[in-house]
N, C-alpha and C positions, 0 to 999 in steps of 0.2 A: 289704715287697714281695719276692717270690721273685726269684731271679736265674736267668736262662736259662743253661744250660751247653751246651757244644758236643759233645754225644754223638751226632754224626752228623746228617745232613740229614734234616729231616722229609719223609717220602714223601707223594706225592699232591698236592703244592702246585699242580700244573697243573690240578687238578679242584676246588680249594677254591671254594665259593660264599659261605661265611661262616666266620670264625674269630676267636676271641679267646684270649689267653693272658696271664694277669695277671703273668707274669714274663718276657715276651718282650723281648729287647734292643732291638727296634724301637719300644719305648715304647708298646705298644698299650694299656697300662693306665694310666689317669690318676688314678683314685681316686674316692672318694665325692663326690657333689655338695656344694659348699660355697661360701662367700664369704669371701675374705680381706679383712678390713676395714683392713688396712694399705695405704695408697696406694702405687702403684708407685714413686713418689719420696716416701717418707713424710716427714712433718713432724717430723724429728728435732730434739731440743732438747738443749742442754748442761745437764747436771745432775750435781752432786756431782763436779766436776772432771774430767769427760771432755770432751776437745776433739775437733774434727773433726765429722763424718767426712769422708773424701774419697770423694765419690760415684763417682769413676771408677777406683777401685782394681780393676784387672783381674788376676785370679790364674789360674794354670794348675794345676789339681788333677786328677791322674789323667787327663791328656790332655783335660781339659774346661775350657773357659774360663768363669770365673764372675766376676760383678761384685759385690764386697763393699763394705761401708762400714767404713772404718778409723778407729778412735778412738785417740788418744794420751793416755796418762795424764800429767796435768800437776801433780798434787800428791800427797804422801804421805798419803793418806787411807785410811780403811777400805775403801771401795768406789768405784771409778771407774765412773760410769754414763752411759748415754744413754737417751733416752726417746721414746716415741710417745704421742700423745694421741687415742685413739678417743673418739667422742662417743656419747651415748645409752645408756651403761651403766646397768643397773638391778639391783635386788635379785631374788633368787629364780631367776636364770638362770645356767646353767653357761657359763663362757667358757674357752677354751683358747688360750694364747699359746705359740708355739714359735718357735725360731730356731736356726740353726747358728752356731758361733763357734769361733775359734782364737786362742790367745795367741801372740804373735810374739816375746816377750822372751827374755832369757838368764838370768833369775833361776832359781836351782837349784830352789827349791820352786815348782812351778807353781801359779798362782792358781786359785781356784774361781770358778764362775759364780754370779751371784745373780739371781733373778727377783723382781720386786716388783709388787704391784698396789696402787693407791691410789685414794682418792676425795677430791675437793676439790683444793686447791692445795698440793702437798707442799713446794715451795721456800719454806722459812722458816715454813711453817704446815701442820702435819700434816693436820688435818681428817680424821682417820680413816685415815691412811697405815698400811698393813700390809705387812710384808716377808715373803716366802715363798721357800723354795728349791724349785725345780722338779726334775723327774726328768731327770737328765743321763746320757747314754750316749755312749761313744766311738764315732765313726764312721770312725776311721782317719786316719792322717797328721796327727795333732795336732788334728783337728776333733772337735767335740762337738755333740750335739743335745740341747737343753734344752726340755722341755715342762712347762708349768704349767697346771693346770686349777683354777679357783676360782669361788666364788659370793660376791657381796657380801651381807653381813648386813643392810645398809640401803642405800637409794639414794645414789649419789654426789651431792655438792652441788658445782656448778660443774664445772670441767674434771676429767676423769679422766686417769690416767696409768698407763702400763705401762713399766717400766724394765728394762734388762738391763745387766749390767756385770761387771767383774772385781773380786773381793774380794781386796784386796792386803794387808790387815792392817796398814795404815799404815806400810808398809815403803818407805823412800826409794829403794831400788834399782829400784823399778818405774817411777819417774818418767822420762818420755821413751820408754817402751816402748809397744807398740801391741797392740791386739786387733782382730780383724775379725769382722763380723757379716754374715750373708746369709740369705736366705729367711726373713725375719721374717713370721710369719703369726698373725693374730688371728681366731678363729672363735667363733661362738655355738654351741658344741657342748661335750659333756662328754668329748671325746677329740680327738686330733690326726688330721688327714687328710694325705695327700701334698700337698706344696706346690703352690699355684697362685697365679699373680700376677694376682689379680682374682677372677673367678667361674668355677666349674665346674658346669655344669648337669647335669640328669638324663640328657641325651643326649651329654654330653662325658666321662663318667667311664670309659667302656669303649669302645674303638675297634675296629672291624672291621679285622683285619690286611689284608684285601683293599681296604679303603677304599670298598666299594660299599654298605654298610649302616650304619645308625645304631642301635645297641642302645638301648632305652629302659629306664632304671634307676629309673623312678618307683616301681615296685612291688617293689623288692628292698631288703633290709636290708644293713647293713655292720657288720663287727666293729670292735674297738678298734684294729686295724691298718689300717683303711680298706679291707679286702678285702670283696667281695660275699659275702653269706652268706644261706642260706635257712633259715627257722625252722619250716617244715612247716605253716604256717597260711595264708599269703597272699602269699608271696614268689615272684616270677617275673621273668625278663628276657625282654622281647619284642622281636623284630626284624621290623618290618613287611616285607611282601613287596615286592620290586621286581625289575626285570629281571636284576639281578646274582645274586640268591639264589633264583630260582625253580628248581624241580626238574622237568626234562622227562623223566626216565627213572630210571636206577638212582641209589641213594643210599648214602652211608656216614655214619654218625653216630659221632663219636669224642669221648670225654670223659676227663678225669682228675677223679676225685671222691672225696670222703670223706663217707660218709653217717652220719647220726645214727640210732641204733637206734630201732626202734619205729614207723617210718613206711613206708607203701606209697605209691609216688609215681612219676609220670612224670618222667624226667630230661631228656628231649628230645622235642618233638612238632612235626611239620611236616606239616600236612594229616592227614586221617583215616587215611591209609595208612602213616604213618611215626610210630610212637610207641615209644620205648624205655622200659621200665617195670621198676621194682624192687619186689618184695614186701618187707614188713617183716622177713621172715626172711632177706633178702639174696639170694633167688633172682631171676634176671633173666628177663624175657620180652619179647616183641615184639607189639605190638597192631596189628591191621590192620582197617580199615574202621570200627571203633569201639573205644573204650577197652576194653570188656569182652570182646572177642573173644580176649584173651590166654588165656582158659581153654582154648581149643582148641589153642593153641600149646604150652602147658605152660611150666613154669619150670625154669631150668637155672642152674648155677653157684652160687657163694656169695660175694657181695660183702660181706665182713666190715665191720661198723660200726667207726668210730673209726680207720680207717687208709685210706691212699690206694690207689686202684686205677685201672688203665687199662682202660676199657670201650669196645668198638667193636661196632657192628652194621652189617652190609652187607645191602642188599636189591636183588635184580634183579627181573625180572618176576614170578617165582614162588618165589624161594628167599631165605631169610634165614639168615645166618651170624652168630653172636654170639661175640666173642672177649673173654676176661677175662685181663688181664695177659699178653697176647701169645699165648694158647692158645685154640683153638676149644673152646667148651663146648657148642655145638649147631649143627647144620645141619638146616634144615627146609624142605621144600617147602610153601609156605604163601602163600595170597593170590593174587589175580588180577594181571593186568598193571597197571603203575603208570599212573594217569591224572591224579591230583591234582597240581597244579603250583605254585600261587601263594598259599597261605595264609600267615599269620603264623607265624614260627618262635618257639617258646617254649622257654626253658631253665628247668627246675625246676618245670614244671607241665604239665598236659595242654592247657589252653586259656586259661590265665590266670585261671581261676576254680575249678579242681578238681585233685585228685591232686597236691598240693604236695609238693615235695622238702624234706628237712631236712638241712643239712650245707654243705659247700663244693664248688664246681665251679670250680677255677682255670683249667681249659682246656676249651673246647668248640669243635668244628669240624664242618662239614657239607661233604660232597663230592658232586659230581653224577655220580659213578661208584662202583662197588664196588672198594675198594682190595683188592689181592691179599694173601694171607697173609704173604708176605715183606715187603710194605710195612708191614703192621700190626705185625709183629714188630720191624721197624726203628724204628717210632715208639714202641713200648713200650720198647725199649732206650734211646731218647732221653730218656724221662721217668723211667726206673727209678731212677736214682741221685738225681736231683733231688728226687723225692718219697719216696724210701726205700721203694719198692714191693717 
Protein backbone atom coordinates (compact mmCIF):
# COMPACT_ATOMS: atom_id res chain seq x y z
CA UNK A 1 0.00 0.00 0.00
CA UNK A 2 1.30 3.44 -0.89
CA UNK A 3 2.33 5.87 1.80
CA UNK A 4 0.91 9.35 1.99
CA UNK A 5 3.55 12.09 2.15
CA UNK A 6 3.15 15.59 3.49
CA UNK A 7 3.63 17.71 0.39
CA UNK A 8 1.23 20.41 1.41
CA UNK A 9 -2.39 20.34 2.43
CA UNK A 10 -4.90 19.06 -0.08
CA UNK A 11 -6.98 22.00 -1.33
CA UNK A 12 -10.76 21.97 -1.57
CA UNK A 13 -11.42 19.77 1.47
CA UNK A 14 -14.29 22.06 2.45
CA UNK A 15 -16.13 21.06 -0.74
CA UNK A 16 -15.44 17.31 -0.83
CA UNK A 17 -18.55 15.17 -1.23
CA UNK A 18 -16.67 11.92 -1.83
CA UNK A 19 -13.01 10.90 -1.70
CA UNK A 20 -10.83 7.84 -1.45
CA UNK A 21 -7.05 7.62 -1.42
CA UNK A 22 -5.44 4.19 -1.16
CA UNK A 23 -2.39 5.65 0.58
CA UNK A 24 -3.97 8.13 2.94
CA UNK A 25 -2.59 8.08 6.48
CA UNK A 26 -6.14 8.26 7.82
CA UNK A 27 -6.40 4.60 6.77
CA UNK A 28 -9.11 5.10 4.17
CA UNK A 29 -7.88 2.02 2.37
CA UNK A 30 -8.61 -1.32 4.01
CA UNK A 31 -7.98 -3.74 1.17
CA UNK A 32 -9.55 -6.48 -0.88
CA UNK A 33 -12.63 -8.24 0.52
CA UNK A 34 -11.49 -11.35 2.35
CA UNK A 35 -11.94 -13.63 5.34
CA UNK A 36 -9.15 -14.38 7.80
CA UNK A 37 -9.75 -17.92 9.01
CA UNK A 38 -7.41 -17.50 11.97
CA UNK A 39 -9.62 -16.83 15.03
CA UNK A 40 -8.94 -13.57 16.83
CA UNK A 41 -7.60 -15.63 19.74
CA UNK A 42 -6.34 -18.46 17.62
CA UNK A 43 -5.99 -22.01 18.86
CA UNK A 44 -2.23 -22.06 19.08
CA UNK A 45 -0.56 -25.36 19.91
CA UNK A 46 2.92 -26.28 21.09
CA UNK A 47 4.80 -28.05 18.35
CA UNK A 48 8.47 -28.97 17.93
CA UNK A 49 9.67 -27.32 21.14
CA UNK A 50 8.10 -23.89 20.91
CA UNK A 51 6.64 -22.78 24.23
CA UNK A 52 4.20 -19.99 25.02
CA UNK A 53 2.86 -17.85 23.59
CA UNK A 54 2.07 -14.97 25.91
CA UNK A 55 -1.15 -13.52 24.53
CA UNK A 56 -0.73 -10.19 26.26
CA UNK A 57 2.71 -9.25 24.95
CA UNK A 58 2.13 -5.60 24.02
CA UNK A 59 4.89 -3.95 21.99
CA UNK A 60 5.47 -0.37 20.91
CA UNK A 61 6.66 -0.35 17.33
CA UNK A 62 7.01 2.95 15.45
CA UNK A 63 4.75 4.64 18.02
CA UNK A 64 2.10 2.00 17.40
CA UNK A 65 0.93 -0.39 20.09
CA UNK A 66 0.61 -3.97 18.85
CA UNK A 67 -0.32 -7.18 20.63
CA UNK A 68 1.97 -10.02 19.59
CA UNK A 69 2.23 -13.68 20.60
CA UNK A 70 5.64 -14.47 22.10
CA UNK A 71 7.25 -17.90 21.80
CA UNK A 72 10.25 -19.11 23.81
CA UNK A 73 12.68 -21.59 22.28
CA UNK A 74 13.02 -24.48 24.76
CA UNK A 75 15.24 -27.02 23.01
CA UNK A 76 18.22 -27.01 20.66
CA UNK A 77 16.31 -28.37 17.68
CA UNK A 78 16.34 -27.54 14.02
CA UNK A 79 13.11 -25.52 14.13
CA UNK A 80 11.07 -24.14 17.01
CA UNK A 81 7.48 -23.95 15.86
CA UNK A 82 3.99 -22.93 16.82
CA UNK A 83 0.85 -23.88 14.94
CA UNK A 84 -2.76 -23.14 14.08
CA UNK A 85 -5.31 -25.68 12.94
CA UNK A 86 -7.74 -24.42 10.25
CA UNK A 87 -10.49 -26.84 9.33
CA UNK A 88 -12.06 -27.85 6.04
CA UNK A 89 -8.95 -27.61 3.83
CA UNK A 90 -9.28 -29.35 0.50
CA UNK A 91 -7.34 -30.12 -2.66
CA UNK A 92 -7.37 -27.95 -5.77
CA UNK A 93 -7.82 -24.67 -3.85
CA UNK A 94 -5.16 -21.99 -3.39
CA UNK A 95 -4.52 -20.96 0.22
CA UNK A 96 -2.34 -18.13 1.45
CA UNK A 97 -0.89 -17.97 4.96
CA UNK A 98 0.91 -14.82 6.09
CA UNK A 99 2.23 -13.39 9.33
CA UNK A 100 4.69 -10.85 10.71
CA UNK A 101 7.50 -11.96 13.00
CA UNK A 102 10.56 -10.74 14.86
CA UNK A 103 13.44 -12.60 16.51
CA UNK A 104 14.36 -11.09 19.88
CA UNK A 105 17.56 -13.02 20.66
CA UNK A 106 21.24 -12.09 20.75
CA UNK A 107 22.71 -14.89 18.66
CA UNK A 108 24.96 -13.36 16.01
CA UNK A 109 23.57 -15.35 13.09
CA UNK A 110 19.93 -14.41 12.89
CA UNK A 111 17.60 -17.37 12.37
CA UNK A 112 15.35 -17.72 9.37
CA UNK A 113 11.63 -18.20 9.33
CA UNK A 114 10.01 -21.43 8.25
CA UNK A 115 6.45 -21.89 6.99
CA UNK A 116 4.87 -25.31 6.72
CA UNK A 117 1.62 -26.76 5.51
CA UNK A 118 0.52 -30.21 6.56
CA UNK A 119 -2.37 -32.60 6.19
CA UNK A 120 -3.26 -35.13 8.82
CA UNK A 121 -1.63 -35.29 12.25
CA UNK A 122 1.99 -34.11 12.03
CA UNK A 123 2.97 -34.73 15.68
CA UNK A 124 4.60 -38.15 15.54
CA UNK A 125 2.75 -39.06 12.33
CA UNK A 126 3.52 -37.17 9.13
CA UNK A 127 0.45 -38.24 7.13
CA UNK A 128 1.54 -36.12 4.19
CA UNK A 129 3.36 -33.37 6.08
CA UNK A 130 5.12 -31.02 3.65
CA UNK A 131 7.44 -28.19 4.64
CA UNK A 132 7.78 -25.11 2.47
CA UNK A 133 9.61 -21.81 2.80
CA UNK A 134 7.47 -18.76 2.24
CA UNK A 135 8.35 -15.45 0.62
CA UNK A 136 9.91 -13.33 3.39
CA UNK A 137 10.60 -9.60 3.19
CA UNK A 138 11.97 -7.17 5.75
CA UNK A 139 9.47 -4.55 6.93
CA UNK A 140 11.89 -2.67 9.18
CA UNK A 141 13.09 -2.56 12.79
CA UNK A 142 13.79 -6.29 12.84
CA UNK A 143 10.32 -7.26 11.64
CA UNK A 144 9.65 -9.51 8.68
CA UNK A 145 6.57 -10.44 6.67
CA UNK A 146 6.32 -14.02 5.47
CA UNK A 147 3.75 -15.10 2.90
CA UNK A 148 3.20 -18.65 1.70
CA UNK A 149 0.69 -19.70 -0.99
CA UNK A 150 0.06 -23.41 -1.50
CA UNK A 151 -2.31 -26.01 -2.95
CA UNK A 152 -2.80 -29.49 -1.45
CA UNK A 153 -2.29 -32.25 -4.01
CA UNK A 154 -4.80 -34.42 -2.16
CA UNK A 155 -7.40 -33.83 0.52
CA UNK A 156 -6.12 -33.57 4.11
CA UNK A 157 -7.16 -36.43 6.34
CA UNK A 158 -8.06 -35.47 9.87
CA UNK A 159 -6.77 -32.23 11.33
CA UNK A 160 -4.83 -29.82 9.14
CA UNK A 161 -2.00 -27.70 10.43
CA UNK A 162 -0.18 -24.53 9.49
CA UNK A 163 3.03 -23.90 11.37
CA UNK A 164 5.41 -20.99 11.68
CA UNK A 165 8.67 -20.87 13.51
CA UNK A 166 12.34 -20.10 13.80
CA UNK A 167 14.89 -22.30 12.03
CA UNK A 168 17.73 -22.45 14.56
CA UNK A 169 19.88 -25.18 13.08
CA UNK A 170 19.99 -27.17 16.35
CA UNK A 171 22.12 -24.48 17.99
CA UNK A 172 21.95 -24.48 21.79
CA UNK A 173 22.56 -20.74 22.05
CA UNK A 174 18.98 -20.13 20.89
CA UNK A 175 17.47 -21.89 23.91
CA UNK A 176 15.62 -19.41 26.12
CA UNK A 177 15.39 -16.76 23.43
CA UNK A 178 12.11 -15.59 21.99
CA UNK A 179 10.36 -14.67 18.77
CA UNK A 180 7.14 -12.72 18.33
CA UNK A 181 4.31 -13.35 15.87
CA UNK A 182 1.44 -11.03 15.02
CA UNK A 183 -1.16 -10.48 12.29
CA UNK A 184 -1.36 -14.17 11.37
CA UNK A 185 -3.74 -14.43 8.42
CA UNK A 186 -5.02 -17.49 6.56
CA UNK A 187 -7.06 -16.84 3.39
CA UNK A 188 -8.64 -18.88 0.61
CA UNK A 189 -6.84 -16.89 -2.09
CA UNK A 190 -3.79 -17.18 -4.30
CA UNK A 191 -2.30 -13.98 -2.84
CA UNK A 192 -2.10 -12.09 0.43
CA UNK A 193 -4.34 -9.13 1.18
CA UNK A 194 -3.87 -6.44 3.87
CA UNK A 195 -4.47 -7.85 7.33
CA UNK A 196 -7.98 -8.01 8.74
CA UNK A 197 -8.95 -9.50 12.07
CA UNK A 198 -11.99 -11.38 10.83
CA UNK A 199 -13.89 -10.45 7.66
CA UNK A 200 -13.63 -7.56 5.23
CA UNK A 201 -16.66 -7.31 2.95
CA UNK A 202 -17.12 -5.70 -0.46
CA UNK A 203 -18.31 -2.52 1.25
CA UNK A 204 -15.47 -2.37 3.80
CA UNK A 205 -12.44 -2.47 1.53
CA UNK A 206 -12.37 1.19 0.56
CA UNK A 207 -13.72 3.89 2.84
CA UNK A 208 -14.92 7.36 1.94
CA UNK A 209 -12.61 9.86 3.65
CA UNK A 210 -15.65 11.98 4.41
CA UNK A 211 -17.43 9.07 6.03
CA UNK A 212 -20.70 9.80 4.25
CA UNK A 213 -20.67 7.13 1.54
CA UNK A 214 -19.96 3.42 1.23
CA UNK A 215 -18.13 2.40 -1.97
CA UNK A 216 -19.27 -0.93 -3.37
CA UNK A 217 -16.32 -3.09 -4.49
CA UNK A 218 -18.36 -6.06 -5.67
CA UNK A 219 -17.53 -5.34 -9.32
CA UNK A 220 -13.86 -4.35 -9.17
CA UNK A 221 -10.77 -6.55 -9.30
CA UNK A 222 -7.64 -6.47 -7.13
CA UNK A 223 -3.99 -6.98 -7.96
CA UNK A 224 -1.45 -9.11 -6.07
CA UNK A 225 -0.81 -6.23 -3.65
CA UNK A 226 -4.49 -5.99 -2.73
CA UNK A 227 -4.95 -2.73 -4.64
CA UNK A 228 -8.13 -2.15 -6.69
CA UNK A 229 -7.53 -2.47 -10.41
CA UNK A 230 -9.62 -2.20 -13.57
CA UNK A 231 -9.25 -4.71 -16.41
CA UNK A 232 -11.23 -2.85 -19.09
CA UNK A 233 -14.01 -5.43 -19.37
CA UNK A 234 -16.35 -5.23 -16.39
CA UNK A 235 -14.70 -3.50 -13.43
CA UNK A 236 -16.17 -0.49 -11.68
CA UNK A 237 -16.54 1.01 -8.21
CA UNK A 238 -20.01 2.37 -7.51
CA UNK A 239 -20.99 4.84 -4.81
CA UNK A 240 -24.75 5.01 -4.27
CA UNK A 241 -26.32 8.44 -4.12
CA UNK A 242 -27.10 9.94 -0.73
CA UNK A 243 -27.51 13.35 0.82
CA UNK A 244 -23.77 13.72 1.41
CA UNK A 245 -22.61 13.14 -2.17
CA UNK A 246 -25.38 14.71 -4.23
CA UNK A 247 -24.29 17.53 -6.54
CA UNK A 248 -26.52 20.58 -6.52
CA UNK A 249 -24.42 22.78 -8.80
CA UNK A 250 -20.78 23.05 -9.81
CA UNK A 251 -18.52 20.00 -9.74
CA UNK A 252 -14.84 19.04 -9.74
CA UNK A 253 -13.62 15.55 -10.56
CA UNK A 254 -10.06 14.76 -9.46
CA UNK A 255 -8.12 11.55 -10.02
CA UNK A 256 -4.65 10.09 -9.96
CA UNK A 257 -4.57 7.27 -12.49
CA UNK A 258 -2.35 5.02 -14.54
CA UNK A 259 -4.11 3.76 -17.67
CA UNK A 260 -3.48 0.66 -19.74
CA UNK A 261 -2.97 1.33 -23.44
CA UNK A 262 -5.65 0.44 -25.95
CA UNK A 263 -8.84 1.28 -24.04
CA UNK A 264 -11.33 4.14 -24.43
CA UNK A 265 -13.18 4.58 -21.17
CA UNK A 266 -15.03 6.76 -18.71
CA UNK A 267 -12.87 7.29 -15.62
CA UNK A 268 -15.58 9.00 -13.59
CA UNK A 269 -19.31 9.43 -14.15
CA UNK A 270 -21.93 11.16 -12.00
CA UNK A 271 -25.27 11.79 -13.73
CA UNK A 272 -25.58 12.35 -17.47
CA UNK A 273 -23.99 15.79 -17.19
CA UNK A 274 -20.74 14.76 -15.54
CA UNK A 275 -18.52 12.28 -17.36
CA UNK A 276 -14.74 12.46 -17.67
CA UNK A 277 -13.63 10.28 -20.57
CA UNK A 278 -10.29 9.14 -22.05
CA UNK A 279 -9.78 7.95 -25.61
CA UNK A 280 -7.54 4.94 -26.30
CA UNK A 281 -5.08 7.45 -27.77
CA UNK A 282 -4.79 9.13 -24.38
CA UNK A 283 -6.74 12.26 -25.31
CA UNK A 284 -9.17 13.53 -22.69
CA UNK A 285 -12.70 14.78 -23.15
CA UNK A 286 -15.79 15.66 -21.15
CA UNK A 287 -19.24 14.26 -21.90
CA UNK A 288 -22.41 16.18 -21.24
CA UNK A 289 -26.03 14.96 -21.43
CA UNK A 290 -24.96 11.63 -22.96
CA UNK A 291 -21.74 9.71 -23.32
CA UNK A 292 -21.45 10.27 -27.03
CA UNK A 293 -21.69 14.07 -26.94
CA UNK A 294 -17.96 14.24 -26.31
CA UNK A 295 -17.60 14.42 -30.08
CA UNK A 296 -18.79 18.03 -29.95
CA UNK A 297 -16.44 18.80 -27.09
CA UNK A 298 -13.28 17.51 -28.75
CA UNK A 299 -10.34 15.69 -27.24
CA UNK A 300 -7.37 17.37 -25.57
CA UNK A 301 -4.21 16.53 -23.69
CA UNK A 302 -2.25 13.30 -23.84
CA UNK A 303 -2.60 10.97 -20.88
CA UNK A 304 0.32 8.60 -21.51
CA UNK A 305 -0.29 4.93 -20.82
CA UNK A 306 1.82 3.10 -18.24
CA UNK A 307 2.59 6.10 -16.03
CA UNK A 308 0.70 8.02 -13.36
CA UNK A 309 -1.05 11.32 -14.08
CA UNK A 310 -3.06 13.84 -12.10
CA UNK A 311 -6.31 14.55 -13.95
CA UNK A 312 -8.92 17.14 -12.96
CA UNK A 313 -12.09 18.44 -14.62
CA UNK A 314 -14.17 21.33 -13.31
CA UNK A 315 -17.60 22.30 -14.55
CA UNK A 316 -19.76 25.28 -13.76
CA UNK A 317 -23.13 26.01 -15.39
CA UNK A 318 -21.68 26.19 -18.90
CA UNK A 319 -17.89 25.96 -18.73
CA UNK A 320 -15.59 22.96 -18.50
CA UNK A 321 -11.87 23.20 -17.69
CA UNK A 322 -9.63 20.14 -17.84
CA UNK A 323 -6.24 20.04 -16.12
CA UNK A 324 -3.55 17.44 -16.74
CA UNK A 325 -0.64 17.31 -14.27
CA UNK A 326 -1.46 20.77 -12.94
CA UNK A 327 -1.76 22.48 -16.33
CA UNK A 328 -4.92 23.55 -18.18
CA UNK A 329 -5.30 21.56 -21.42
CA UNK A 330 -8.68 22.97 -22.46
CA UNK A 331 -11.29 25.53 -21.42
CA UNK A 332 -14.59 25.17 -23.22
CA UNK A 333 -18.02 26.77 -23.00
CA UNK A 334 -20.11 23.69 -23.13
CA UNK A 335 -23.43 22.42 -21.91
CA UNK A 336 -26.41 23.86 -20.16
CA UNK A 337 -26.97 24.72 -16.52
CA UNK A 338 -26.40 21.80 -14.19
CA UNK A 339 -29.62 20.16 -13.03
CA UNK A 340 -28.84 16.49 -12.40
CA UNK A 341 -28.00 15.88 -8.76
CA UNK A 342 -28.51 12.46 -7.32
CA UNK A 343 -27.45 9.49 -9.43
CA UNK A 344 -24.87 6.85 -8.54
CA UNK A 345 -21.21 7.86 -8.84
CA UNK A 346 -19.13 5.42 -10.90
CA UNK A 347 -15.34 5.14 -10.87
CA UNK A 348 -13.92 3.39 -13.92
CA UNK A 349 -17.06 3.11 -16.05
CA UNK A 350 -19.88 5.19 -17.49
CA UNK A 351 -22.83 3.52 -15.81
CA UNK A 352 -21.54 0.25 -14.40
CA UNK A 353 -22.18 -1.54 -17.67
CA UNK A 354 -20.23 0.30 -20.40
CA UNK A 355 -17.04 2.27 -21.22
CA UNK A 356 -14.88 0.38 -18.73
CA UNK A 357 -11.47 1.73 -17.71
CA UNK A 358 -8.27 -0.37 -17.64
CA UNK A 359 -5.49 0.45 -15.19
CA UNK A 360 -5.15 1.81 -11.65
CA UNK A 361 -6.96 4.68 -9.91
CA UNK A 362 -5.39 5.06 -6.44
CA UNK A 363 -7.04 8.45 -5.82
CA UNK A 364 -10.55 9.63 -6.75
CA UNK A 365 -12.33 12.71 -5.40
CA UNK A 366 -15.49 14.69 -6.14
CA UNK A 367 -16.14 18.26 -4.99
CA UNK A 368 -19.37 20.27 -5.08
CA UNK A 369 -17.65 23.38 -6.43
CA UNK A 370 -15.10 24.19 -9.12
CA UNK A 371 -11.62 24.21 -7.60
CA UNK A 372 -9.44 27.16 -8.60
CA UNK A 373 -6.34 26.79 -10.76
CA UNK A 374 -4.15 27.46 -7.71
CA UNK A 375 -5.92 24.78 -5.69
CA UNK A 376 -5.48 22.25 -8.49
CA UNK A 377 -1.79 23.07 -8.89
CA UNK A 378 -1.36 22.66 -5.14
CA UNK A 379 -3.01 19.24 -5.24
CA UNK A 380 -0.85 18.23 -8.19
CA UNK A 381 2.29 19.15 -6.24
CA UNK A 382 0.97 17.08 -3.33
CA UNK A 383 0.84 13.95 -5.49
CA UNK A 384 3.74 14.65 -7.87
CA UNK A 385 6.56 13.08 -5.87
CA UNK A 386 4.49 10.27 -4.41
CA UNK A 387 3.51 8.96 -7.84
CA UNK A 388 6.62 10.12 -9.74
CA UNK A 389 4.48 12.18 -12.10
